Structures are given as structure tokens and as C-alpha cells.
N, C-alpha and C positions, 0 to 999 in steps of 0.2 A: 247685458249683449256686447257691451263693450269689454269686459272680461272676456267672454268666450272669443273673441276676436283676437284679444292682447294673446290669449292663450293659445289659439292657435298658430297665431304668429310665432309666438316663440317656439312650439314644437318642430313647425316648416322651420324656420331657423336652424333649430339643433338639428335636425333632420338632415338638412342640407349641410352643412358642418362636417357630421360624422359620415355623409356620403360622400364627403370629397376629402376626407381624411381615408378612407377607403380605396383611391386612387396613389397614395403615399404610401411606401413598403414601412412598416411598422418596424419593431426591436426585433418581433416573432418571424417576421419575413426575411429581415435584413440575416438574421442567426441561420435559418433555413438553407437559404443562400449560398450561407458561409460551408453550412454542413454539408450538402450538396457538393460543393467545391473540394472540401477536401476528402470529402468519401472519393471522390471522382480521380483526385491526385493518388490519394491512396492505393486508390484501384490500380491506376497507370503503375505507382511504382511495386505495387506485390506483383503484376504481371512483368515486367520488365526483372524482377528478382528472379524468378520462377524461369523465366528464359533464359536467364543467365546460369540458373542451376541444373538447368537439363543441358545447355551447350556441355556444361564440366562433367556430368553425367556420361555424355556421349562420348567426351573427349577422353574421358578415363575408361570408359568401356571399350574405346578402340586401343589403348595402350595396353589395357590389362586382356586384351584376346590378342595382341602383337608379341607381348613377354608369354603367354600362352603357347601361341603358335611357334616361338625362340624356343622355349623350353622342349617341344615335342621332336623339334627338329633337331636338335642337340641330342636327346636320347636315340634319335634316328640314326644319325649318324654315328653317336657310338656304340650301339648294334651291330651296324653296318660293318665295323672295324673288328669286332669281337669275331667273326665268321669268316674272317678272310686271314688268310696265311701271309705271314710276313709284317702284318700290322700288327701292331702292338698296343692295345688300346689302351693300356695304362701308362704308357710312353706317350701317348698322344692327348693332350688337351684339345678339347672342343669348347667354343664361344658362338655363340648364336646372337646378331643384334641385328633386328627387321631385315632377317632375310641372309642376312650376309656371315658366312661360318668362315671362324677365324682357327686355323689349327695351326698349334705349338706342341714342342715335343721334340722328339729325336727320331727318327726312322733309321735301318742300316745300309739304304741307299736309294740314289736318286728314283731308279725305278716304281719303290716303295714310297717315295715321295709323290710322285705324280698319281700312282694306286689310290691313294688316299685322299688326293685333291678329285679324281675322276669320280670315287664312290661317294665321297662328299656331295659332290656338284650333282650328283646323279638322284640325291633325295628330292621327295615333292616339298615345292616353299622354300627350298633354295635360293635364291637370287646372284649369290657371287660366293665364292670361296677366295680367302686370302689365307694362303699357303706358307706359313714362316716355319714349315717345320726343318730342323737341322740334321743334316746327312753326317752319321758317325760311323767309322769302322766297324767297332767294334759295341755292340749294345748289352 
């Protein structure tokens, strides 16, 4: 009977030691915690990267849209000059940046220079016209 008591005490002690060890994080729990931390950090890094990428794409989209708008404005101004008497569209260059049209080249009178500026300004989307046309007496 004494041996049963000793065995029972030994088993009880082993259970007590085992249960107390459960309160302390072991290597598996520590590894699991570390994995959770790394996963959380990785998730945050990925989210930040995605946000930056989305911002860049939005920026690029805006730039592309502006470039397309500027190209369309340039084409409309050139088309307007084609149908206008006195404005020789081959002698007038049109450049558009962010809705600001720059006219360069030559015209035969101040009136035609003013007419070119007015026609360009009348095009939808034009914010301003920088008239750098040179008036020459003979074209």
C-alpha cells in the first residue's frame, strides 16, 4: 500500500509540474506568437505598398488624362485655324500644356494674330493662350 501511495504522490507531483509548465509559454507558443507578429507586420507593409501603388496609379491616370485633354485641345485649335481665312495653319504651331495654349509662328497682320488668339481661347478646355505669333509683312 505504501508503494501505491508513493506512486500516487509521484504521479500527482508530475501532474502538478506538468500543469504549472502549461502556464509558461514554451517554444511552440513563442514561435506562434512570433509568426503572428511577422504576419501582422507583413500585412501592414503590404497594405502600405498597395496604398502607395494606388496613389501612383491615380496620379498617372490624372497625368494621362491631362495629356489626352491637351492633345485634343491642340487638335481642335489647329482645326479651327484650317477653316479661318487669313490664318495659315501650316505657319502657326500650337502647343498645349495643362490647358494653356501657346501659339508660335508667323501671321501677316496684328489682326490675324489677335484672331488666332481669340479662336484658340474659344475652344472648350482652353484656360489661357500665350500668343507668341510674329507679325511679318510678307508671308
